N, C-alpha and C positions, 0 to 999 in steps of 0.2 A: 504494500500500500504506500502510495506516495503522498507526502504531506505537502499541501500547497505552500509555496514560499511567498512571503509578503516583502515588498520592497522596504529596505531599511529607511527610516526617516533621514532626511538630509541633515548632515552634521555640519553645524556652523562652528568654525573655529572660535576659540576665545578671543576677545578683542586684542589681547597681547600676543596673539599668534597669527592674526590675519595678515595675508600678503597684500601689500599695497601695489596696485597697478596704476601707473601714472604715465600720461602722454604729455610730452612737451612739444608744442608746435612752435617752430622757429623759422626764420628767413635766413638761410645760409649760416655763415659763421660771423655774424655781426657782433659787435661788442655787447649789445643787449642780450642776444641769444646766448653767448658764452657766459655772461654773468648770470642769466636765469638758470642755466644748467648747473653752474658751480654752486649757486645758492641752494638749488633744489637738492643736489647731492649732499651738501653739508647738512641740511635739515634732516634728510632721510637718515643719514648716518647717526645723527644725534638722537632722533626720536623714534625711528623704526629700524634700527640696525639689523641688516640681514633679512629683512622682511619686505623688501620693495623691489619693484621692477620699473625701470624708466625706459620708455620708448621715445626716442627723439624723432620727430617727423619734420623734415625740411620741406617747407611749402614752396620753395623755389624749384625743387626737384619733383615734388608731387603735389601740385596745387589742388588736384581733384580730391585729395583727402581732407581738405578743410570743411567740406560740406557735411561729412559724417558726424562731426562733433560740433557743427555750427560755429566754426571759428571765424570771427570778424576782425580780430586784432592779434598782433603777435608781438612778443611771445605770449602764448597762452598755455597754462597748465590745466590738464583735465585729469581728475581723479576718477578712474573707472571703477576700481574696487578699493576698499569696501564701499558698498552703496550707502547713500545715494551719490550719484554722479555730482561732481563739483567742478567749477571752472574758476580759475584765477588768471587775470590778465596782468602782464607786466614782467619786470625782470626779477621779481621775488626778493628784492633787497630788503623790504620791510618784513623781517622775520616774524614779528608778532602777528601782523595782518595775515601773512601766509599760513601760519600755524592755526589761526582761528578759521581761515577759509577752508583749510583741509580737515578741520574738526579734530585737530590734535591738541587744541587748547580751547577752553571755553571762552566765549566772547566776554569782554568786560561789560559790567552792568551799565546799561544806558538809562537815561532818564533821571540820573541823580542830578539834583539842582545845586548850584553853588549858593553859598550864603548871600543874602541880600537880593536875590531875584524875586520878582513878584509874580 
């Protein structure tokens, strides 16, 4: 007698074990493109060491690939995984903004009023 097999439930890795899939859209080896890659690599090594994949897409060589991720400016970073998809435009020099954008750090509290405002 054969026992029917059930598919195993999808196993989602713990947040500290998720692999980060990142795409960096650039235009050749411009200074901003190189700076964006350097900044991204540094942040990944500091915050998700050994758990990231960076795919660099040069839109000068492959302009048709811009449509897939709706790229309208470069450099642009797209976080494919973990979901949800996130986009960050610029050379990623503002580490705090980039980490918040990638959801590696919580956003600072907004709406706090300074003293004396009415």
